[in-house]
C-alpha positions in Angstrom: 0.0 0.0 0.0 1.3 3.5 -0.9 1.9 5.0 2.6 2.7 8.3 1.0 -0.9 8.8 0.0 -2.4 11.9 1.6 -5.8 10.2 1.8 -6.8 8.2 4.8 -9.9 6.2 5.8 -10.3 5.2 9.4 -6.7 5.9 10.0 -5.5 3.7 7.1 -3.8 5.2 4.1 -5.8 4.6 1.0 -4.0 2.9 -2.0 -3.5 4.6 -5.3 -5.4 3.3 -8.4 -2.0 1.9 -9.7 -2.2 -0.6 -6.9 -5.8 -1.6 -7.4 -7.4 -3.9 -10.1 -9.0 -1.9 -12.9 -12.0 -4.3 -13.3 -13.2 -7.8 -12.3 -12.0 -9.3 -15.6 -15.5 -10.6 -16.2 -16.3 -10.6 -20.0 -19.4 -8.8 -21.1 -22.5 -10.9 -21.5 -23.4 -9.9 -25.0 -22.7 -7.4 -27.8 -25.1 -4.8 -26.4 -23.1 -4.7 -23.2 -20.1 -3.4 -25.2 -22.0 -1.5 -27.9 -24.4 0.7 -25.8 -21.9 2.2 -23.4 -19.5 3.0 -26.2 -22.2 4.6 -28.3 -22.8 6.9 -25.3 -19.1 7.6 -25.0 -18.7 8.5 -28.7 -21.7 10.8 -28.4 -20.3 12.6 -25.4 -16.9 13.0 -27.1 -18.7 15.0 -29.8 -21.4 16.8 -27.7 -18.8 17.9 -25.1 -15.8 18.1 -27.4 -14.8 21.5 -25.9 -15.2 20.4 -22.3 -12.4 18.9 -20.2 -14.4 18.5 -16.9 -16.0 15.1 -17.4 -15.2 11.5 -17.5 -17.1 8.5 -18.8 -16.0 5.0 -17.8 -17.0 1.7 -19.4 -16.8 -1.5 -17.3 -14.3 0.2 -15.0 -13.9 -0.3 -11.2 -15.2 2.5 -9.0 -13.5 2.5 -5.6 -15.2 4.3 -2.7 -15.3 4.4 1.1 -19.0 4.0 1.7 -18.5 0.2 2.3 -16.5 -1.5 5.0 -13.8 -2.7 2.5 -12.6 0.1 0.3 -10.6 -2.3 -1.8 -13.8 -3.9 -3.2 -15.1 -1.8 -6.0 -18.5 -1.5 -7.6 -18.3 -1.9 -11.4 -21.0 -0.2 -13.4 -21.5 -1.1 -17.1 -20.9 2.6 -17.6 -20.7 5.8 -15.4 -20.4 9.5 -15.9 -18.6 11.9 -13.5 -18.6 15.7 -13.8 -16.1 18.2 -12.4 -13.2 15.9 -12.8 -10.3 15.9 -15.3 -11.0 14.5 -18.7 -7.5 12.9 -18.6 -6.2 12.6 -15.1 -2.7 14.1 -15.1 -2.8 13.9 -18.9 -3.1 10.1 -18.8 -5.9 7.5 -19.1 -7.3 6.1 -15.9 -6.9 2.4 -15.0 -9.8 2.7 -12.5 -11.7 5.4 -10.6 -11.1 6.0 -6.9 -13.2 8.8 -5.4 -10.3 9.8 -3.0 -8.2 10.5 -6.1 -11.0 12.6 -7.7 -11.5 15.1 -4.9 -14.2 12.7 -3.6 -16.4 13.3 -6.6 -18.7 10.3 -7.1 -20.3 9.5 -10.5 -23.4 11.6 -11.2 -24.8 8.8 -13.4 -24.4 5.0 -13.6 -25.8 2.6 -16.1 -26.5 -1.1 -15.7 -27.5 -3.5 -18.5 -29.4 -6.5 -17.1 -28.4 -9.9 -18.5 -29.7 -13.4 -18.2 -27.8 -13.6 -14.8 -29.1 -11.0 -12.4 -26.3 -9.1 -10.7 -28.1 -7.2 -8.0 -29.1 -4.3 -10.3 -32.4 -3.7 -8.5 -31.2 -4.1 -4.9 -27.5 -4.6 -4.1 -26.1 -2.1 -6.7 -29.0 0.2 -6.1 -28.1 0.5 -2.4 -24.4 0.9 -3.2 -25.1 3.7 -5.6 -27.4 5.4 -3.2 -24.8 5.4 -0.4 -22.2 6.6 -2.9 -24.5 9.5 -3.8 -25.0 8.7 -7.5 -27.7 11.2 -8.6 -29.0 9.2 -11.6 -29.2 5.4 -11.9 -30.3 4.0 -15.2 -31.3 0.3 -15.6 -31.7 -1.1 -19.1 -33.5 -4.5 -19.2 -34.9 -5.1 -22.7 -35.1 -8.9 -22.5 -35.7 -9.9 -18.9 -37.9 -7.1 -17.5 -40.9 -9.3 -17.1 -38.9 -11.9 -15.2 -37.6 -9.1 -12.9 -41.0 -7.4 -12.7 -39.7 -4.1 -13.8 -39.9 -1.9 -16.9 -37.4 -2.4 -19.8 -35.9 1.1 -19.2 -35.9 2.8 -15.9 -34.2 6.0 -14.6 -34.0 6.6 -10.9 -33.1 9.9 -9.2 -31.6 10.1 -5.7 -34.0 12.3 -3.7 -33.6 12.6 0.1 -31.1 9.6 0.0 -33.7 7.4 -1.7 -34.1 6.5 -5.4 -37.3 7.7 -7.0 -38.3 6.2 -10.4 -38.6 9.0 -12.9 -41.4 9.3 -15.5 -41.2 10.2 -19.2 -38.8 9.2 -21.9 -36.4 10.6 -22.8 -35.7 11.5 -19.2 -34.3 15.0 -18.9 -31.5 15.4 -16.3 -31.0 19.1 -15.6 -27.9 18.6 -13.4 -26.2 17.0 -16.4 -27.8 19.0 -19.1 -28.8 16.0 -21.1 -31.7 13.6 -21.6 -31.5 9.9 -21.9 -33.8 7.4 -23.6 -34.2 4.6 -26.1 -34.4 4.7 -29.8 -34.4 2.4 -32.8 -31.2 2.4 -34.8 -31.2 1.4 -38.5 -27.8 0.7 -40.0 -26.1 -1.4 -42.7 -28.2 0.1 -45.4 -31.3 -0.9 -43.5 -30.2 -4.4 -42.9 -29.7 -4.0 -39.1 -32.3 -2.7 -36.8 -31.7 -2.6 -33.0 -32.7 -0.7 -29.9 -30.0 1.6 -28.4 -29.8 4.2 -25.7 -29.3 7.8 -26.9 -28.7 11.3 -25.5 -31.1 14.2 -26.0 -31.3 17.9 -25.7 -33.8 19.8 -23.5 -36.3 19.9 -26.3 -36.2 16.1 -26.7 -34.2 16.1 -29.9 -31.9 13.2 -30.1 -28.2 13.7 -30.7 -27.3 11.8 -33.9 -24.6 9.1 -33.9 -21.7 9.7 -36.3 -23.2 7.2 -38.8 -26.5 9.0 -38.8 -24.9 12.4 -39.0 -22.8 11.5 -42.0 -25.9 10.0 -43.7 -28.0 13.1 -43.0 -25.3 15.4 -44.3 -25.1 13.4 -47.6 -28.8 13.3 -47.8 -29.1 17.1 -47.5 -26.5 17.4 -50.3 -28.6 15.1 -52.5 -26.1 12.3 -52.4 -26.7 8.6 -51.9 -26.4 7.4 -48.3 -23.3 5.4 -47.4 -22.8 2.9 -44.6 -20.3 3.6 -41.9 -19.8 0.5 -39.7 -21.0 0.8 -36.2 -18.6 0.1 -33.3 -15.7 1.2 -35.4 -13.1 3.7 -34.1 -13.4 5.5 -37.4 -16.8 6.9 -36.1 -15.4 10.0 -34.5 -13.2 10.8 -37.5 -16.2 10.7 -39.9 -18.2 12.8 -37.4 -15.4 15.4 -37.3 -14.9 15.4 -41.1 -18.6 16.0 -41.7 -18.7 18.8 -39.2 -15.7 20.5 -40.7 -17.3 20.2 -44.1 -20.5 21.8 -42.8 -18.5 24.7 -41.3 -16.5 25.2 -44.5 -19.7 25.4 -46.5 -21.2 27.8 -44.0 -18.1 30.1 -44.1 -18.2 30.1 -47.9 -21.9 31.0 -48.0 -21.3 33.8 -45.5 -18.5 35.1 -47.6 -20.6 35.1 -50.8 -23.4 36.9 -49.0 -20.8 39.6 -47.9 -20.1 40.1 -51.6 -23.8 40.5 -52.4 -24.1 37.0 -53.9 -26.9 34.7 -52.9 -25.3 31.2 -52.5 -28.7 29.6 -52.9 -29.1 31.1 -56.4 -25.8 30.6 -58.1 -25.7 30.3 -61.9 -25.2 26.8 -63.4 -22.1 28.0 -65.2 
């Protein structure tokens, strides 16, 4: 244990994250457990591209001192923290320890329920409540009837107790985003699946990079193209499309400054 740590709990020096496991090494149960959190991460990377005060972890250990053993983490399928460094010390995190984050707990956690229940509705709910997680999202599209819950539930911590929120998408003012389900169509219409998306205050969903590129091409009268989901190329395409939109906008503004209507240019 790193005895030079300036953080203590019950008189015991707290270890650094370099000394603690980064996860439980349990493989995800299915493709959605990997896809959905990463879709949300890619969206945040674009929506908050100018912000450096947030962190979104996927299948990462969260260490805290609200339990008797601070070396046993809770591991959400995904979590969001605000008011922390995007890159801690300029480096990627191996795990998340509240005592290394100025005691900032995640503001949102996400759990995806699988065929094997993992305490999403009781054990983890109690842990997140003690930790002070403001929003707890449970996505259970396949086994909700078995568990006697709804397929998608958002809980908010009110007076130290979680209260089920109504409406979808659910607006989270403290985060400045809404969250809810939507149907994704990709692969030229060959793949249809339900995903979780992020929304603005008016209930408009933020498009994924694939959708954004397709929409840009559609607006230009071009044939839609397919950009594979779950590819690291996503963000690059998203940025390229945005840069192209900004370039066209600058050109249009310049033409207007010259007294030329960009929407009524001669054919030759």
